[in-house]
Structures are given as C-alpha cells and as structure tokens.
Backbone as JSON, one array per atom type, in Angstrom:
{
  "sequence": "XXXXXXXXXXXXXXXXXXXXXXXXXXXXXXXXXXXXXXXXXXXXXXXXXXXXXXXXXXXXXXXXXXXXXXXXXXXXXXXXXXXX",
  "N": [[26.48, -104.27, -56.28], [24.6, -106.7, -54.56], [23.01, -107.03, -51.37], [24.07, -109.63, -49.15], [21.84, -111.96, -48.26], [20.95, -112.52, -44.94], [23.36, -111.73, -43.86], [23.91, -109.39, -42.14], [26.0, -107.81, -41.17], [26.14, -105.01, -41.43], [24.36, -104.25, -39.55], [25.54, -104.72, -37.21], [28.39, -104.11, -37.03], [28.89, -101.19, -37.51], [28.52, -98.05, -35.7], [25.44, -96.48, -34.8], [23.99, -93.47, -34.63], [21.47, -92.37, -34.58], [18.07, -92.68, -33.34], [16.71, -95.96, -32.93], [13.97, -98.15, -33.21], [13.38, -99.52, -30.1], [15.94, -99.03, -29.35], [16.59, -96.26, -28.27], [18.74, -94.5, -28.1], [20.34, -95.08, -30.22], [23.03, -97.21, -31.36], [26.08, -98.75, -30.3], [29.25, -99.25, -31.96], [29.84, -102.53, -33.04], [27.85, -103.58, -31.5], [24.97, -105.54, -31.54], [22.1, -104.79, -33.4], [18.85, -104.43, -32.05], [16.78, -104.9, -33.77], [17.63, -106.76, -35.53], [17.07, -109.9, -36.7], [17.21, -113.41, -35.62], [17.89, -114.7, -37.89], [19.5, -112.93, -39.06], [18.25, -110.79, -40.42], [16.73, -107.66, -41.1], [14.17, -106.57, -39.08], [12.63, -104.34, -39.42], [12.9, -103.53, -41.99], [12.27, -101.52, -44.79], [10.28, -100.12, -43.51], [8.9, -97.05, -42.18], [10.0, -96.27, -39.7], [12.56, -97.19, -39.69], [15.95, -96.27, -39.35], [17.3, -93.5, -41.19], [19.98, -93.65, -41.98], [20.36, -96.38, -42.16], [18.57, -97.08, -44.18], [19.78, -95.75, -46.28], [22.15, -97.1, -46.68], [24.18, -98.87, -48.93], [25.11, -101.91, -50.28], [28.46, -102.76, -51.01], [31.38, -103.95, -52.52], [33.73, -102.92, -51.43], [33.16, -102.34, -48.77], [31.75, -104.54, -47.92], [33.06, -106.83, -48.68], [33.75, -110.29, -49.39], [32.37, -112.06, -47.84], [30.29, -112.61, -44.93], [31.8, -112.53, -42.55], [34.08, -111.16, -43.43], [32.85, -108.75, -44.07], [32.09, -107.82, -41.52], [34.64, -107.34, -40.44], [35.67, -105.39, -42.3], [33.72, -103.31, -42.18], [33.98, -102.69, -39.5], [36.61, -101.73, -39.52], [36.29, -99.45, -41.17], [34.6, -98.03, -39.49], [36.35, -97.43, -37.34], [38.26, -95.87, -38.7], [36.82, -93.64, -39.41], [35.89, -92.55, -37.11], [35.34, -89.91, -34.84]],
  "CA": [[26.47, -105.46, -55.45], [23.4, -106.9, -53.75], [23.26, -107.52, -50.02], [24.0, -111.07, -48.92], [20.76, -112.21, -47.31], [21.4, -113.18, -43.72], [24.69, -111.26, -43.48], [23.72, -108.62, -40.92], [27.2, -107.09, -40.73], [25.86, -103.57, -41.34], [23.51, -104.06, -38.37], [26.36, -105.06, -36.06], [29.71, -103.46, -36.98], [28.96, -99.72, -37.36], [27.68, -97.36, -34.71], [24.31, -95.75, -35.37], [23.71, -92.43, -33.63], [20.06, -92.0, -34.58], [17.22, -93.65, -32.63], [16.21, -97.17, -33.58], [12.94, -98.69, -32.33], [13.97, -100.42, -29.11], [17.27, -98.5, -29.01], [16.36, -94.82, -28.45], [20.02, -93.77, -28.2], [21.14, -95.69, -31.28], [23.82, -98.36, -30.92], [27.53, -98.64, -30.39], [29.93, -100.12, -32.93], [30.0, -103.89, -32.56], [26.64, -103.99, -30.79], [23.94, -106.07, -32.43], [20.85, -104.04, -33.39], [17.73, -105.23, -31.55], [15.89, -105.18, -34.89], [18.23, -107.81, -36.35], [16.5, -111.19, -36.3], [18.17, -114.51, -35.47], [18.29, -115.05, -39.25], [20.28, -111.76, -39.52], [17.43, -109.97, -41.31], [16.18, -106.48, -40.42], [12.73, -106.73, -38.87], [11.92, -103.1, -39.8], [13.29, -103.19, -43.36], [11.21, -100.93, -45.61], [9.31, -99.42, -42.69], [9.31, -95.66, -41.97], [10.77, -96.09, -38.48], [13.94, -97.61, -39.92], [16.79, -95.07, -39.44], [17.69, -93.07, -42.54], [21.33, -94.15, -42.28], [20.22, -97.78, -42.54], [17.91, -97.1, -45.49], [20.69, -95.22, -47.29], [23.31, -97.98, -46.87], [24.18, -99.71, -50.13], [26.17, -102.9, -50.27], [29.55, -102.5, -51.94], [32.49, -104.87, -52.24], [34.74, -102.23, -50.62], [32.79, -102.41, -47.36], [31.12, -105.82, -47.62], [33.96, -107.94, -48.97], [33.21, -111.47, -50.07], [31.67, -112.9, -46.88], [29.78, -111.89, -43.76], [32.92, -112.3, -41.63], [34.9, -110.09, -44.0], [32.07, -107.52, -43.95], [32.22, -107.37, -40.13], [35.99, -106.77, -40.31], [35.79, -104.17, -43.1], [32.86, -102.26, -41.61], [34.63, -102.31, -38.24], [37.77, -100.91, -39.88], [35.75, -98.16, -41.61], [34.09, -97.35, -38.28], [37.51, -96.89, -36.63], [38.93, -94.86, -39.51], [35.99, -92.44, -39.55], [35.47, -92.08, -35.78], [35.85, -88.56, -34.5]],
  "C": [[25.16, -105.53, -54.68], [23.81, -107.39, -52.37], [23.2, -109.05, -50.0], [22.91, -111.3, -47.87], [21.29, -112.99, -46.11], [22.78, -112.77, -43.27], [24.61, -110.5, -42.16], [24.89, -107.8, -40.45], [26.94, -105.6, -40.55], [24.95, -103.24, -40.17], [24.26, -104.38, -37.08], [27.6, -104.17, -35.98], [29.68, -101.95, -36.77], [28.13, -99.21, -36.18], [26.56, -96.67, -35.47], [23.89, -94.75, -34.31], [22.25, -92.02, -33.57], [19.24, -93.07, -33.85], [16.79, -94.79, -33.54], [15.09, -97.67, -32.68], [13.55, -99.75, -31.39], [15.36, -100.0, -28.66], [17.22, -96.99, -29.19], [17.63, -93.99, -28.57], [20.91, -94.31, -29.31], [21.9, -96.89, -30.74], [25.3, -98.1, -31.11], [28.08, -99.56, -31.47], [30.13, -101.49, -32.29], [28.81, -104.43, -31.79], [25.61, -104.45, -31.81], [22.67, -105.23, -32.3], [19.73, -104.96, -32.9], [16.75, -105.6, -32.66], [16.43, -106.25, -35.83], [17.75, -109.17, -35.84], [17.59, -112.26, -36.14], [18.66, -115.0, -36.83], [19.14, -113.95, -39.87], [19.55, -110.97, -40.6], [16.85, -108.83, -40.49], [14.67, -106.62, -40.31], [11.94, -105.46, -39.2], [12.33, -102.63, -41.2], [12.09, -102.67, -44.12], [10.16, -100.18, -44.83], [9.81, -98.01, -42.37], [10.13, -95.43, -40.71], [12.22, -96.57, -38.59], [14.8, -96.34, -40.07], [17.22, -94.77, -40.88], [19.06, -93.61, -42.92], [21.27, -95.62, -42.73], [19.6, -97.89, -43.94], [18.85, -96.66, -46.61], [21.88, -96.14, -47.57], [23.13, -98.83, -48.13], [25.37, -100.65, -50.07], [27.2, -102.59, -51.35], [30.7, -103.41, -51.55], [33.55, -104.24, -51.34], [34.42, -102.31, -49.13], [32.2, -103.76, -46.96], [32.01, -107.03, -47.89], [33.25, -109.09, -49.65], [32.5, -112.43, -49.12], [31.16, -112.04, -45.72], [30.89, -111.57, -42.77], [33.81, -111.17, -42.13], [34.17, -108.75, -43.89], [32.17, -106.96, -42.52], [33.59, -106.71, -39.94], [36.12, -105.45, -41.05], [34.95, -103.03, -42.54], [33.42, -101.78, -40.27], [35.83, -101.41, -38.49], [37.31, -99.52, -40.31], [35.24, -97.35, -40.42], [35.26, -96.7, -37.52], [38.15, -95.75, -37.39], [38.13, -93.56, -39.6], [35.49, -91.91, -38.2], [36.11, -90.74, -35.47], [36.64, -88.57, -33.21]]
}
C-alpha cells in the first residue's frame, strides 16, 4: 500500500518517543507533529533529522484503513493496545 498523500495520520495518532526537530521530547499520542504541514505533509521527509521510527513506518491497510479518518482511529487503537 502507498501512503495517501495529505493523510498525516501517522504524524498525529501515535506517540513518538525520540526527538523531532522542534519537539526535543518527541510527541504524545494524538498530538500533531510540528513538522506536519497544513497540507498534512512531512516537512522533513527524506532528511536525516527525521526520526528513525518515522522513516521506518510503512503504510498498510491494517493500520491505515481506507481513509485518513479511519487511519487516525486505527493508529490510535494500535497506540492504546501497545502502550506499556
């Protein structure tokens, strides 16, 4: 599956514990990443300062569903199910 351009769910729903430029402590689940543009595109995509967890994420129907809204719900559910 290819990412839906302008979705941004993976930059909002999950928590990210590693530093992000502009967010040195990472981000909480449900918090919008400061690197996510108003068009829901990553402004540091492909750059070395992008967190490894973000670079490693691959779109998949199991976590992305069939729409951006569904992706937010599914990624949020996965976040809750895997929280320690």
